[in-house]
Every structure is written in C-alpha cells, then in structure tokens.
C-alpha positions, -999 to +999 in steps of 0.1 A: -459+694+591-425+710+593-396+700+609-372+726+624-338+709+630-322+727+662-292+750+662-257+736+666-252+749+704-282+730+713-273+698+695-256+684+724-290+686+746-311+673+718-289+640+715-289+637+752-327+627+751-327+609+715-302+584+703-294+590+671-311+563+655-344+583+669-333+613+650-324+594+619-361+574+618-375+612+628-358+627+595-371+594+576-406+595+587-407+630+577-389+625+543-413+596+533-444+619+544-440+650+527-454+651+494-423+669+478-403+643+496-427+614+478-418+627+444-382+627+454-384+592+466-405+578+434-373+594+413-350+578+435-365+542+428-369+550+393-334+556+392-322+530+410-342+505+389-324+522+356-291+517+375-297+476+380-306+475+343-281+492+331-256+473+355-276+439+347-271+442+307-234+450+311-226+422+329-242+400+301-223+418+280-195+417+295-197+376+297-205+371+262-175+393+252-153+378+276-150+346+253-146+366+224-117+387+233-102+355+250-101+340+215-086+372+200-056+366+224-050+337+220-050+340+188-026+367+187-003+345+207-007+315+182+006+336+154+037+356+176+024+385+179+023+386+214+041+369+239 
C-alpha cells in the first residue's frame, strides 16, 4: 500500500478535511507497516539502545572521575600552583 502525497496547491483542501494529527498518524501508520520501514524502525531502536548505553557509561565514568579531578585541583591549590 503506497501513500501519495498531495501537491502543495491542494494541501489547504487536505488540511480542511483532516487535522494535522490525522495526517501525522497516517504517515506513522504507513511507516510502521511498510516492510522497508520496519527495517528502518529496527535500526532506529538499535541506535537508541546503543546511544543510551553510551550516555549511561559516560555518566558513570564522569561521576567516578569527578572526585579524581577534584582531588587534583585541591592538591594544586594546597601547594600554591593555582589560586
């Protein structure tokens, strides 16, 4: 099933019949049920999971190294290297 988008000059008559939410839902429905789009959705979910893992890891490592950098800074202040 293919969706053909209306030309720009008929877009105003289209929006009079359907709201933008209807239009968006039709596009999303079309994306989710196409076989090629299913592959794209799977890749998007995989990418989201990888990004969440990376962000979580950076957050954990950042929290652990924050104390290390704080100790270095206070040590340098103690010896008068930085003010």
